[in-house]
N, C-alpha and C positions, 0 to 999 in steps of 0.2 A: 806570668804576672807577679809583680813584687809588692810587698807590703810597705806602706809609708807610715812610719811611726810619727804621731803628732804629740811631741813633747818639746819643752823648751830646749833641751840638749840636742834634739834631732833636727832643729830648725836653725842652722848656723846663720849668723848675721849677714854673711856675704850672699845669702840666698835672697835677701830683701832688696828691692829697688825702690827709689822714691816714687810715691804715688802723687800725681799732679792733677789728675782728672777724676771726676766722680760721675756716676749716672745722674740723669736729670732730677731724680727724686731726692738727692742728697747734696749737702753743701758742707764745706769745712767750717768749723767754729774758728774764731780768731786764734792765731798762734799755733795752729795745728801743723804738725809734720808727721808723715806716715811712711813707714817702710812696708812694702807689699810683696808677698810671695805667693804667686799663683800656683796651686797644687794640682788642680784638675778641673775639667768642665769649662763651659762657656762663661766668660766674664759677665757678672751682674745678671745672670740668668739661672733658672733652675739647673742644678747639677754642678754649679761652681763650688769648689772647695779652695779656700785661701787662708793665709795668715797675715796678720798686720802687727807691726810694732808701732805703737803710738806713744811717744814720750810725753806729749802734752796736747791739750785741745780736745778735739772730738768732732762729732758730726751732727748736723741738723737734718732730720728726715721729714719729708712731707708726702704722706699718702703712698708709702712704698707699695709697688705692685706685686711683690713676691714676699714670701716668708723667709726671714733670716734666723738661723739657729746657730749658736756658737758657745764657746766657753773660753774663759780667761786662763791662760797658762801662768801669767804673772800680772801683778799690779792690782789697781782698784779703779773702778769706774762707777758712774751713776747714770742710769737710764731714767729720763723724765718724760712724762706725757701728761695729758689732761687729767688722768686719774691719780697722779702722784709720782713718786720716785722709788727706784729699786737700786740698792747698792750691790755691786758685784765685786767679789774678791777672787784672787787666784784659786782655781778649782771650781768656781761657780759657772753654771751654764745659763743661757737665756734664750728666749724666743721672741722675735719681733714679728708679729703677725702681719700678713698683707693688709694694707690700709693704715699701718702705724704712722703716726705723726708725733715727733718728739725729738729728744736729743740723747746722744751717747757722749758723756763727758768724762774725760780721764782725770782722775784725782792723783794717782800714782802711776808712773809709766806702765803701760799695758802691752802685753803680747797676747793676742787672741787668735784662735782658729775659728772660722765660720763657714757655714754651708748655706747655699741659697736653695730654697725648696719652692715647689709650685704653690 
């Protein structure tokens, strides 16, 4: 078994492919482009580990059925929901609980690593 380092330098750009489809609980915000690197587990289900490069835009989430936890390796984003907004900067982590409805909006090009939890 080998170790996968999760850092900006350890995730080369050629590892990312364009993301064109999202699960039914998510939608692209206008102007969104995403590079996606699948690292482990089933896609959009508990056990998934992946990274995204998001130069602009973001996502609208509606009643997500799983918990997503992650951290920003680079950039700045704002997560908004009915309770307000939370700004994230490189090095910050986040948790979107199952049932979350809101947006993840990129303010400065983001590279993030995320995990899908039950």
